DSSP file (Angstrom, degrees, kcal/mol; ACC not computed):
  #  RESIDUE AA STRUCTURE BP1 BP2  ACC     N-H-->O    O-->H-N    N-H-->O    O-->H-N    TCO  KAPPA ALPHA  PHI   PSI    X-CA   Y-CA   Z-CA
    1    1 A M              0   0    0      0, 0.0     2,-0.3     0, 0.0     0, 0.0   0.000 360.0 360.0 360.0 136.9  -34.9   70.5   10.0
    2    2 A A        -     0   0    0      0, 0.0     2,-0.4     0, 0.0     0, 0.0  -0.782 360.0-152.4-103.7 145.5  -32.0   72.9    9.6
    3    3 A F        -     0   0    0     -2,-0.3     2,-0.4     2,-0.0     0, 0.0  -0.937  10.4-135.9-117.1 139.1  -29.5   73.8   12.3
    4    4 A A        -     0   0    0     -2,-0.4     2,-0.7     2,-0.0     0, 0.0  -0.735  21.2-121.1 -91.3 140.5  -27.6   77.0   12.5
    5    5 A N        +     0   0    0     -2,-0.4    -1,-0.0     1,-0.1    -2,-0.0  -0.734  29.7 179.6 -80.6 114.9  -23.9   77.0   13.4
    6    6 A T        +     0   0    0     -2,-0.7     2,-0.8     2,-0.0    -1,-0.1   0.296  40.5 120.1-100.8   8.3  -23.5   79.0   16.5
    7    7 A N        +     0   0    0      1,-0.2    -2,-0.1     2,-0.0     0, 0.0  -0.656  32.0 172.2 -76.2 110.4  -19.8   78.5   16.8
    8    8 A T        +     0   0    0     -2,-0.8    -1,-0.2     2,-0.1    -2,-0.0   0.378  38.4 113.7-101.9   2.5  -18.4   82.1   16.7
    9    9 A R        -     0   0    0      1,-0.1     3,-0.1     0, 0.0    -2,-0.0  -0.554  69.3-119.8 -74.5 137.5  -14.8   81.2   17.5
   10   10 A P        -     0   0    0      0, 0.0     2,-0.5     0, 0.0    -1,-0.1  -0.334  42.5 -82.5 -70.5 159.5  -12.3   81.8   14.7
   11   11 A A     >  -     0   0    0      1,-0.2     4,-1.7     2,-0.1     3,-0.2  -0.498  41.5-154.5 -63.7 116.6  -10.3   78.9   13.4
   12   12 A A  H  > S+     0   0    0     -2,-0.5     4,-0.6     1,-0.2    -1,-0.2   0.813  85.7  56.7 -67.2 -31.8   -7.5   78.6   15.9
   13   13 A R  H  4 S+     0   0    0      1,-0.2     4,-0.3     2,-0.1    -1,-0.2   0.884 118.0  26.5 -72.0 -39.1   -5.1   76.9   13.5
   14   14 A N  H  > S+     0   0    0     -3,-0.2     4,-2.6     2,-0.1     5,-0.2   0.638  99.5  81.9-101.4 -16.2   -5.1   79.5   10.7
   15   15 A S  H  X S+     0   0    0     -4,-1.7     4,-2.4     1,-0.2     5,-0.2   0.878  92.4  50.1 -63.7 -37.8   -5.9   82.8   12.5
   16   16 A G  H  X S+     0   0    0     -4,-0.6     4,-2.2     2,-0.2    -1,-0.2   0.900 112.9  46.6 -65.4 -40.8   -2.4   83.4   13.7
   17   17 A L  H  > S+     0   0    0     -4,-0.3     4,-2.6     2,-0.2     5,-0.2   0.904 112.7  49.5 -67.5 -42.5   -0.9   82.8   10.3
   18   18 A V  H  X S+     0   0    0     -4,-2.6     4,-2.3     1,-0.2    -2,-0.2   0.918 112.2  48.1 -63.5 -43.1   -3.5   85.0    8.6
   19   19 A D  H  X S+     0   0    0     -4,-2.4     4,-2.4    -5,-0.2    -1,-0.2   0.901 111.8  49.9 -64.4 -40.6   -2.9   87.8   11.1
   20   20 A A  H  X S+     0   0    0     -4,-2.2     4,-2.4     2,-0.2    -2,-0.2   0.918 112.1  47.3 -65.1 -43.1    0.9   87.6   10.7
   21   21 A L  H  X S+     0   0    0     -4,-2.6     4,-2.4     2,-0.2    -2,-0.2   0.886 111.4  51.0 -66.2 -38.4    0.5   87.7    6.9
   22   22 A A  H  X S+     0   0    0     -4,-2.3     4,-2.2     2,-0.2    -2,-0.2   0.920 111.8  47.6 -63.9 -43.2   -1.8   90.7    7.1
   23   23 A G  H  X S+     0   0    0     -4,-2.4     4,-2.1     2,-0.2    -2,-0.2   0.893 111.9  49.8 -64.6 -40.0    0.7   92.5    9.4
   24   24 A L  H  X S+     0   0    0     -4,-2.4     4,-2.4     2,-0.2     5,-0.2   0.891 110.3  50.7 -66.2 -39.5    3.5   91.7    7.0
   25   25 A G  H  X S+     0   0    0     -4,-2.4     4,-2.2     1,-0.2    -2,-0.2   0.906 110.8  48.6 -63.2 -41.9    1.5   93.0    4.1
   26   26 A A  H  X S+     0   0    0     -4,-2.2     4,-2.0     2,-0.2    -2,-0.2   0.879 110.2  52.7 -65.1 -37.9    0.8   96.2    5.9
   27   27 A F  H  X S+     0   0    0     -4,-2.1     4,-1.6     2,-0.2    -2,-0.2   0.952 113.1  41.9 -63.1 -51.0    4.4   96.6    6.8
   28   28 A F  H  X S+     0   0    0     -4,-2.4     4,-2.4     1,-0.2    -1,-0.2   0.846 111.4  57.3 -67.3 -32.8    5.7   96.2    3.2
   29   29 A G  H  X S+     0   0    0     -4,-2.2     4,-2.3    -5,-0.2    -1,-0.2   0.889 106.2  49.1 -62.2 -39.0    2.8   98.4    2.0
   30   30 A S  H  X S+     0   0    0     -4,-2.0     4,-2.1     2,-0.2    -1,-0.2   0.854 110.0  51.5 -70.0 -33.9    4.0  101.2    4.3
   31   31 A I  H  X S+     0   0    0     -4,-1.6     4,-2.3     2,-0.2    -2,-0.2   0.931 111.1  47.3 -66.4 -44.8    7.6  100.8    3.0
   32   32 A V  H  X S+     0   0    0     -4,-2.4     4,-2.4     1,-0.2    -2,-0.2   0.907 111.8  50.9 -62.4 -41.9    6.4  101.0   -0.6
   33   33 A D  H  X S+     0   0    0     -4,-2.3     4,-2.4     2,-0.2    -1,-0.2   0.884 108.4  52.2 -63.6 -38.4    4.3  104.1    0.3
   34   34 A S  H  X S+     0   0    0     -4,-2.1     4,-2.3     2,-0.2    -2,-0.2   0.923 110.9  46.9 -63.9 -44.7    7.2  105.8    1.9
   35   35 A F  H  X S+     0   0    0     -4,-2.3     4,-2.2     2,-0.2    -2,-0.2   0.904 111.7  51.2 -62.9 -40.9    9.4  105.3   -1.1
   36   36 A R  H  X S+     0   0    0     -4,-2.4     4,-1.8     1,-0.2    -2,-0.2   0.922 111.5  47.0 -63.1 -43.6    6.7  106.5   -3.4
   37   37 A R  H  X S+     0   0    0     -4,-2.4     4,-2.3     1,-0.2    -1,-0.2   0.883 110.4  52.5 -66.2 -38.9    6.2  109.7   -1.3
   38   38 A Y  H  X S+     0   0    0     -4,-2.3     4,-2.8     1,-0.2    -1,-0.2   0.888 107.7  52.0 -64.4 -38.2   10.0  110.3   -1.2
   39   39 A R  H  X S+     0   0    0     -4,-2.2     4,-2.6     2,-0.2    -1,-0.2   0.886 108.5  50.6 -66.1 -36.7   10.1  110.0   -5.0
   40   40 A V  H  X S+     0   0    0     -4,-1.8     4,-2.6     2,-0.2     5,-0.2   0.920 110.7  50.4 -63.0 -42.5    7.3  112.6   -5.3
   41   41 A Y  H  X S+     0   0    0     -4,-2.3     4,-2.9     2,-0.2     5,-0.2   0.945 112.0  46.8 -58.7 -49.2    9.3  114.8   -2.9
   42   42 A Q  H  X S+     0   0    0     -4,-2.8     4,-2.8     1,-0.2     5,-0.2   0.929 113.9  46.8 -60.6 -47.0   12.5  114.5   -5.0
   43   43 A A  H  X S+     0   0    0     -4,-2.6     4,-2.4     2,-0.2    -1,-0.2   0.910 115.0  46.3 -63.8 -42.5   10.7  115.1   -8.3
   44   44 A T  H  X S+     0   0    0     -4,-2.6     4,-2.5    -5,-0.2     5,-0.3   0.928 113.4  48.8 -65.6 -45.7    8.9  118.1   -7.0
   45   45 A F  H  X S+     0   0    0     -4,-2.9     4,-2.7    -5,-0.2    -2,-0.2   0.936 113.5  46.7 -58.6 -48.1   12.0  119.6   -5.4
   46   46 A E  H  X S+     0   0    0     -4,-2.8     4,-1.5    -5,-0.2    -1,-0.2   0.916 112.3  49.8 -62.9 -43.6   14.1  119.1   -8.5
   47   47 A A  H  < S+     0   0    0     -4,-2.4     4,-0.4    -5,-0.2    -1,-0.2   0.924 115.9  42.1 -63.0 -44.2   11.4  120.6  -10.8
   48   48 A L  H >< S+     0   0    0     -4,-2.5     3,-1.2     1,-0.2    -1,-0.2   0.882 111.5  55.0 -70.2 -37.7   11.0  123.7   -8.6
   49   49 A N  H 3< S+     0   0    0     -4,-2.7    -1,-0.2    -5,-0.3    -2,-0.2   0.776 102.9  57.6 -67.8 -26.1   14.7  124.0   -8.0
   50   50 A N  T 3< S+     0   0    0     -4,-1.5    -1,-0.3    -5,-0.2    -2,-0.2   0.575  88.9  96.3 -80.8  -9.3   15.3  124.1  -11.8
   51   51 A L  S <  S-     0   0    0     -3,-1.2     2,-0.1    -4,-0.4    -3,-0.0  -0.442  80.3-112.3 -77.7 154.1   12.9  127.1  -12.2
   52   52 A S     >  -     0   0    0     -2,-0.1     4,-2.4     1,-0.1     5,-0.2  -0.358  29.6-106.7 -77.3 165.7   14.3  130.6  -12.4
   53   53 A D  H  > S+     0   0    0      1,-0.2     4,-2.3     2,-0.2     5,-0.1   0.872 122.3  53.5 -60.9 -36.8   13.6  133.1   -9.5
   54   54 A A  H  > S+     0   0    0      2,-0.2     4,-2.0     1,-0.2    -1,-0.2   0.907 109.0  48.0 -65.2 -41.4   11.2  134.9  -11.8
   55   55 A E  H  > S+     0   0    0      2,-0.2     4,-1.3     1,-0.2    -2,-0.2   0.904 112.1  49.1 -66.5 -40.9    9.3  131.7  -12.5
   56   56 A L  H  X>S+     0   0    0     -4,-2.4     5,-2.8     1,-0.2     4,-0.6   0.907 108.9  53.2 -63.4 -40.5    9.1  130.9   -8.8
   57   57 A R  H ><5S+     0   0    0     -4,-2.3     3,-0.9     1,-0.2    -1,-0.2   0.883 104.5  55.8 -61.2 -39.4    7.9  134.4   -8.1
   58   58 A D  H 3<5S+     0   0    0     -4,-2.0    -1,-0.2     1,-0.3    -2,-0.2   0.836 109.1  47.4 -60.8 -32.5    5.1  133.9  -10.7
   59   59 A L  H 3<5S-     0   0    0     -4,-1.3    -1,-0.3    -3,-0.3    -2,-0.2   0.538 118.5-114.1 -85.3  -7.8    4.1  130.8   -8.7
   60   60 A G  T <<5S+     0   0    0     -3,-0.9     2,-0.4    -4,-0.6    -3,-0.2   0.768  77.3 122.7  80.7  26.0    4.2  132.7   -5.4
   61   61 A I      < -     0   0    0     -5,-2.8    -1,-0.3    -6,-0.1     2,-0.3  -0.966  49.9-149.5-122.8 134.2    7.2  130.6   -4.1
   62   62 A S    >   -     0   0    0     -2,-0.4     3,-2.0    -3,-0.1     4,-0.3  -0.677  32.9-107.8 -95.9 160.7   10.5  131.9   -3.0
   63   63 A R  G >  S+     0   0    0      1,-0.3     3,-1.2    -2,-0.3     4,-0.3   0.833 117.7  57.4 -58.7 -34.7   13.6  129.7   -3.4
   64   64 A H  G 3  S+     0   0    0      1,-0.2    -1,-0.3     2,-0.1     4,-0.3   0.593 101.5  58.9 -74.4  -7.5   13.9  129.0    0.4
   65   65 A E  G <> S+     0   0    0     -3,-2.0     4,-2.6     1,-0.1    -1,-0.2   0.465  76.4  94.6 -95.3  -3.4   10.4  127.6    0.4
   66   66 A I  H <> S+     0   0    0     -3,-1.2     4,-2.7    -4,-0.3     5,-0.2   0.906  83.9  49.8 -59.0 -45.0   11.1  124.9   -2.2
   67   67 A S  H  > S+     0   0    0     -4,-0.3     4,-2.2     1,-0.2    -1,-0.2   0.907 112.7  47.2 -61.2 -42.3   11.8  122.2    0.4
   68   68 A R  H  > S+     0   0    0     -4,-0.3     4,-2.4     2,-0.2    -2,-0.2   0.919 113.0  48.2 -64.8 -43.9    8.6  123.0    2.3
   69   69 A V  H  X S+     0   0    0     -4,-2.6     4,-2.3     2,-0.2    -2,-0.2   0.917 112.6  48.5 -64.6 -43.5    6.4  123.0   -0.8
   70   70 A A  H  X S+     0   0    0     -4,-2.7     4,-1.9    -5,-0.2    -1,-0.2   0.893 111.0  51.4 -63.4 -39.9    7.9  119.7   -2.0
   71   71 A G  H  X>S+     0   0    0     -4,-2.2     4,-3.2    -5,-0.2     5,-0.7   0.899 109.8  49.3 -63.7 -41.0    7.3  118.2    1.4
   72   72 A E  I  X>S+     0   0    0     -4,-2.4     5,-2.3     1,-0.2     4,-0.9   0.902 110.1  51.3 -64.4 -40.3    3.7  119.3    1.4
   73   73 A A  I  <5S+     0   0    0     -4,-2.3    -1,-0.2    -5,-0.2    -2,-0.2   0.875 122.1  31.1 -63.3 -37.0    3.3  117.8   -2.1
   74   74 A A  I  <5S+     0   0    0     -4,-1.9    -2,-0.2    -5,-0.2    -3,-0.2   0.880 131.8  22.7 -91.3 -41.4    4.7  114.4   -1.0
   75   75 A F  I  <5S+     0   0    0     -4,-3.2    -3,-0.2    -5,-0.2    -2,-0.1   0.686 124.2  39.2-110.3 -20.6    3.9  114.0    2.6
   76   76 A I  I  <<S+     0   0    0     -4,-0.9     2,-0.3    -5,-0.7    -3,-0.2   0.874 104.5  63.6 -96.8 -46.9    0.8  116.1    3.5
   77   77 A N      <       0   0    0     -5,-2.3    -1,-0.1     1,-0.1     0, 0.0  -0.624 360.0 360.0 -81.1 134.4   -1.4  115.8    0.4
   78   78 A K              0   0    0     -2,-0.3    -1,-0.1    -3,-0.0    -5,-0.0   0.396 360.0 360.0-110.6 360.0   -2.6  112.3   -0.2
């Protein structure tokens, strides 16, 4: 005859450590993601800023919009 384990409580000893490590991983993951997004912002800003006014006009962007466009590329689009 087989018996089913009906104990649904998590292991008390390791659950706190596992939760702490998961939280720490999420924290560092968000820091890495923030740096990655900022680098995308910087690269986009620099690339657009190096274009001439005529090239920007061809793209439909004016020079004062470069910061907004770079921000959208880095922080809005995923």
